[in-house]
C-alpha positions as CSV (number, residue, x, y, z in Angstrom):
1,M,130.1,88.4,114.3
2,I,131.2,91.7,112.9
3,L,128.1,92.4,110.8
4,S,125.4,91.9,113.4
5,Q,127.3,94.0,116.0
6,R,127.9,96.7,113.4
7,I,124.2,96.9,112.6
8,A,123.3,96.8,116.3
9,T,125.6,99.8,116.9
10,E,124.0,101.7,114.0
11,L,120.5,101.0,115.2
12,L,121.1,101.8,118.9
13,P,120.4,105.5,118.5
14,F,117.1,104.9,116.8
15,I,116.0,102.5,119.6
16,A,117.2,104.8,122.3
17,R,115.3,107.8,120.8
18,N,112.0,105.9,120.7
19,V,112.1,103.4,123.6
20,K,112.8,104.2,127.2
21,S,115.5,102.2,128.9
22,K,114.3,99.1,130.8
23,S,110.9,99.2,128.9
24,N,109.0,96.0,127.9
25,V,109.2,95.5,124.2
26,I,107.8,92.8,121.9
27,I,109.2,91.5,118.6
28,A,107.0,90.0,116.0
29,C,108.9,86.9,115.1
30,S,107.9,84.5,112.4
31,G,111.1,82.5,112.4
32,G,112.1,83.9,109.0
33,A,115.5,85.6,108.3
34,D,114.3,89.1,108.8
35,S,112.6,88.7,112.2
36,T,115.4,86.3,113.4
37,A,118.0,88.9,112.4
38,L,116.1,91.6,114.3
39,S,116.0,89.4,117.4
40,I,119.8,88.8,117.2
41,I,120.5,92.5,116.8
42,M,118.3,93.4,119.7
43,S,120.0,90.8,121.9
44,K,123.2,92.8,121.3
45,I,121.6,96.1,121.8
46,V,120.2,95.2,125.2
47,H,123.8,94.7,126.5
48,E,124.3,98.4,125.9
49,Y,120.7,99.6,126.4
50,P,118.7,97.4,128.8
51,L,115.2,96.3,127.6
52,N,112.9,93.5,128.5
53,I,112.1,91.7,125.3
54,K,109.5,89.0,124.4
55,L,109.3,87.3,121.0
56,I,105.7,86.8,119.7
57,Y,104.8,84.2,117.1
58,I,101.5,84.8,115.3
59,N,99.9,81.7,113.8
60,H,97.9,82.8,110.7
61,N,96.3,79.3,110.4
62,I,96.8,79.1,106.6
63,R,99.4,76.3,106.6
64,D,99.8,72.7,107.8
65,E,99.7,72.3,111.6
66,E,103.1,70.4,111.4
67,I,104.8,73.5,109.8
68,I,103.2,75.8,112.3
69,N,104.4,73.7,115.3
70,K,107.9,73.7,113.8
71,E,107.9,77.5,113.6
72,K,106.5,77.9,117.1
73,T,109.3,75.6,118.4
74,Y,111.9,77.5,116.4
75,V,110.8,80.9,117.8
76,S,110.6,79.5,121.3
77,N,114.1,78.1,121.1
78,L,115.4,81.3,119.6
79,A,113.9,83.2,122.5
80,S,115.7,80.9,125.0
81,L,119.0,81.2,123.1
82,L,118.8,85.0,123.2
83,N,117.5,85.1,126.8
84,F,114.1,86.6,125.8
85,D,110.6,85.7,126.8
86,Y,108.3,84.0,124.4
87,S,104.6,83.7,123.6
88,F,102.3,83.0,120.6
89,S,98.8,83.8,119.4
90,D,96.5,82.0,117.0
91,I,94.3,83.7,114.4
92,K,91.0,81.8,114.6
93,R,89.1,81.0,111.5
94,N,86.0,82.8,112.7
95,E,88.1,86.0,113.3
96,F,89.3,85.9,109.7
97,N,85.8,85.4,108.3
98,T,84.4,88.2,110.4
99,I,86.5,91.0,109.0
100,H,87.5,89.5,105.6
101,K,86.3,91.8,102.8
102,G,89.3,92.7,100.7
103,S,92.5,90.6,100.0
104,I,93.6,87.7,102.1
105,E,96.9,89.5,102.7
106,N,95.3,92.6,104.0
107,T,92.9,90.7,106.3
108,L,95.8,88.7,107.8
109,R,97.9,91.9,108.3
110,V,95.1,93.6,110.2
111,L,94.5,90.5,112.4
112,R,98.3,90.1,112.9
113,Y,98.7,93.6,114.3
114,D,95.6,93.2,116.5
115,K,97.1,90.1,118.0
116,L,100.5,91.8,118.5
117,T,98.8,94.7,120.2
118,I,96.9,92.4,122.6
119,N,100.2,90.6,123.4
120,A,102.0,93.9,124.0
121,Q,99.3,95.1,126.4
122,K,99.5,91.8,128.3
123,F,103.3,92.4,128.6
124,S,102.7,95.9,129.8
125,S,104.4,97.2,126.7
126,N,103.5,99.9,124.1
127,V,106.3,99.0,121.7
128,I,106.2,96.5,118.9
129,L,109.2,95.8,116.7
130,T,108.9,94.2,113.3
131,G,111.5,92.9,110.9
132,H,110.5,94.9,107.8
133,T,113.4,95.6,105.5
134,A,114.2,97.9,102.6
135,T,113.3,94.9,100.4
136,D,109.9,94.7,102.0
137,N,109.5,98.5,101.4
138,A,110.3,98.1,97.7
139,E,107.8,95.2,97.4
140,T,105.1,97.3,99.1
141,I,105.6,100.3,96.8
142,L,105.4,98.1,93.7
143,F,102.3,96.4,95.2
144,N,100.7,99.8,95.7
145,I,101.6,101.0,92.2
146,V,100.1,97.9,90.6
147,R,96.9,98.2,92.7
148,G,96.6,101.9,91.9
149,T,97.9,104.4,94.3
150,G,98.7,108.1,94.8
151,L,101.9,109.6,96.2
152,K,101.0,108.4,99.6
153,G,101.3,104.8,98.5
154,I,104.7,105.4,97.1
155,E,106.0,106.5,100.5
156,G,105.9,102.8,101.3
157,I,106.4,101.5,104.9
158,N,106.8,103.9,107.8
159,K,109.8,103.3,110.1
160,K,107.7,104.5,113.0
161,L,103.9,104.3,113.3
162,I,101.5,105.1,116.1
163,K,98.6,102.7,116.4
164,K,95.8,104.0,118.6
165,T,94.2,101.6,121.0
166,D,91.5,101.9,123.7
167,S,93.9,102.1,126.5
168,K,97.1,103.7,125.2
169,N,98.9,104.4,121.9
170,M,101.1,101.6,120.5
171,Q,104.4,102.3,118.8
172,I,105.2,100.1,115.9
173,L,108.9,100.4,115.0
174,R,110.8,98.9,112.0
175,P,114.5,99.3,112.8
176,L,115.7,97.2,109.8
177,L,114.0,99.4,107.2
178,G,117.3,100.7,106.0
179,I,118.9,97.3,105.2
180,Q,118.0,94.7,102.6
181,R,116.9,91.1,103.0
182,I,120.3,89.7,101.9
183,T,121.8,91.4,105.0
184,T,119.4,89.8,107.4
185,E,120.2,86.4,105.8
186,N,124.0,87.1,106.4
187,I,123.3,88.1,110.0
188,C,121.6,84.7,110.6
189,S,124.5,82.9,108.9
190,E,127.3,84.6,110.8
191,N,125.5,83.7,114.1
192,N,125.2,80.0,112.9
193,I,121.4,80.2,113.0
194,V,119.4,78.7,110.1
195,P,116.0,80.6,109.9
196,M,112.8,79.0,108.9
197,T,111.7,79.1,105.3
198,D,108.0,79.9,104.8
199,S,106.9,77.8,101.8
200,S,103.8,80.1,101.4
201,N,106.2,82.9,100.3
202,K,106.5,81.1,97.0
203,D,102.7,80.8,96.5
204,L,102.1,82.9,93.4
205,R,98.4,83.2,94.3
206,F,99.5,86.1,96.5
207,T,100.3,89.4,94.7
208,R,103.2,90.2,96.9
209,N,104.8,86.8,96.2
210,R,104.5,87.4,92.4
211,I,106.2,90.8,92.9
212,R,108.9,89.2,95.1
213,N,109.6,86.1,93.0
214,K,108.9,87.3,89.5
215,I,108.8,91.0,89.0
216,I,111.8,92.2,91.1
217,P,114.2,89.5,89.7
218,E,113.2,90.8,86.2
219,L,113.8,94.4,87.3
220,N,117.2,93.5,88.7
221,K,118.2,92.3,85.3
222,I,117.7,95.9,84.1
223,N,119.1,97.5,87.2
224,P,120.9,95.4,89.9
225,K,120.2,98.2,92.3
226,T,116.4,98.2,91.8
227,I,115.7,97.9,95.5
228,D,117.9,100.9,96.3
229,A,116.3,102.9,93.4
230,I,112.8,102.3,94.6
231,N,113.7,103.2,98.2
232,K,115.4,106.4,97.0
233,L,112.1,107.3,95.2
234,S,110.2,106.5,98.4
235,G,112.4,109.0,100.3
236,I,111.9,111.7,97.7
237,V,108.1,111.2,97.8
238,K,108.1,111.3,101.6
239,N,109.9,114.7,101.6
240,N,107.5,116.0,98.9
241,N,104.4,114.9,100.8
242,K,105.8,116.4,104.0
243,S,106.2,119.8,102.3
244,N,102.6,119.5,100.9
245,Q,101.2,118.7,104.3
246,E,101.0,122.3,105.5
247,Y,98.8,123.1,102.5
248,I,96.6,120.1,103.0
249,D,96.1,120.9,106.7
250,H,95.2,124.5,105.8
251,F,92.6,123.6,103.1
252,F,91.2,120.8,105.2
253,C,90.4,123.2,108.0
254,K,89.1,125.9,105.6
255,L,86.9,123.8,103.3
256,I,85.8,120.7,105.3
257,S,83.5,120.2,108.2
258,K,82.2,117.1,110.0
259,K,79.0,116.4,111.8
260,G,78.1,112.9,113.1
261,L,78.5,110.4,110.2
262,S,78.6,113.1,107.6
263,T,81.7,115.0,106.3
264,T,81.1,118.0,104.0
265,I,83.2,119.9,101.5
266,N,81.7,123.4,101.9
267,D,83.1,125.3,98.9
268,L,83.7,123.4,95.6
269,I,84.7,126.5,93.7
270,V,87.8,126.8,95.8
271,F,88.3,123.0,95.9
272,R,88.3,122.8,92.1
273,I,91.2,125.3,91.6
274,L,93.5,123.4,94.0
275,P,96.3,121.2,92.4
276,D,95.4,117.6,91.7
277,S,97.7,116.2,94.4
278,I,96.1,118.4,97.1
279,R,92.6,117.5,96.1
280,S,93.4,113.8,96.1
281,E,95.0,114.0,99.6
282,L,92.0,115.9,100.9
283,I,89.6,113.2,99.6
284,R,91.9,110.6,101.1
285,R,91.9,112.3,104.5
286,I,88.1,112.6,104.5
287,M,87.9,108.8,104.2
288,S,90.9,108.0,106.5
289,N,88.8,107.8,109.7
290,K,86.1,105.7,108.1
291,S,86.0,101.9,108.2
292,V,85.7,102.0,104.4
293,K,89.3,103.1,104.0
294,K,90.5,99.5,103.9
295,Q,88.5,99.0,100.7
296,F,89.1,102.6,99.4
297,S,91.3,102.6,96.3
298,M,92.9,105.3,94.1
299,E,90.1,104.5,91.6
300,H,87.6,105.8,94.1
301,I,89.6,108.9,94.6
302,R,89.8,109.6,90.8
303,K,86.1,109.0,90.4
304,I,85.2,111.3,93.3
305,D,87.6,114.0,92.1
306,K,86.1,113.8,88.6
307,L,82.6,114.2,90.1
308,L,83.7,117.1,92.3
309,C,85.2,119.0,89.3
310,S,82.1,118.4,87.1
311,Y,78.9,120.4,87.2
312,G,75.4,119.4,88.2
313,N,74.2,117.2,91.0
314,K,76.1,113.9,91.4
315,H,76.1,110.8,93.6
316,Y,78.3,107.8,94.0
317,D,78.0,104.7,96.2
318,L,81.2,103.8,98.1
319,P,82.1,100.5,99.8
320,D,80.8,99.6,103.3
321,G,77.6,101.5,103.1
322,Y,79.1,105.0,102.4
323,K,77.8,107.3,99.7
324,F,79.1,110.5,98.1
325,T,76.6,113.3,97.1
326,K,77.3,116.6,95.3
327,E,74.6,119.3,95.2
328,Y,75.3,122.8,94.0
329,N,78.5,124.1,95.7
330,I,78.9,121.5,98.4
331,A,79.7,117.7,98.5
332,R,78.9,115.3,101.3
333,F,80.3,111.9,102.4
334,E,78.0,110.0,104.7
335,K,77.1,106.6,106.0
336,K,73.9,105.1,104.8
337,I,71.8,104.0,107.7
338,N,69.6,101.0,107.2
339,I,66.5,101.1,109.4
340,K,64.8,97.8,110.0
341,I,61.1,97.8,110.5
């Protein structure tokens, strides 16, 4: 078991920096190779750095009940094998229908993290580990590019993310983000564990599956190290965005104010002379705290930027009841309020 122990040793410093010893931690485990490998690695880490771990299976309710039960049983047995706790949560049909506005993939992702957060709170934990890999990161970046994205989308998946909740902040950590899926498969193999295979991963109705099963194999024919190349680009963009952050912070404070449901750009003369990338990030940040952000695309940013840099009064309706209005030297983003009589 040389590989899994080596990866555990490499990841221990990251875990120790972000999680206090003897803390309660949950792992999102679907039964696939990535989350299974993460569970195996953490079982080795806890021998050196004590943690209380629970595996959580989230049922998305989009497949046959027989398959779901097999996955639940698999994750439960894996937890027992590794001496971890186990629990599961079901995403109800009505929960899906209530928030579903964009893609199925995005809706399920939002609900999945909501369920994981609830389970973490029940376990008195503020740490969620997921099995995202470098392969997932490359797929996400390609997905963002195809959908239409700015530099932020090319950053891909964050290794560490803070999710704000009503009671306390939740840490979402992706320890495996530096390794590829082939490595997680090898970790399972050397530990004589056969992970579950999700048949829905081959369903080409989902954009990510088309990227995974069609586009990346074709790119690998051009460059066998496509995944490495995309992740290298991701790192470059993250560093570039980080260096730009100081300018974005400065101009956000200087030009933008907020009152109630309205956010205003107070000086369009200064705004127009800023670089394109800075303007785009300022617009993105304006929308980042609004519910509309889940439906807010790069196309909206381009449209708003074009209107901001043009002359005359302009208006533009945005998703989820928000509207953009430009008058003279100011521009306003605000929620339309429907008054029922």
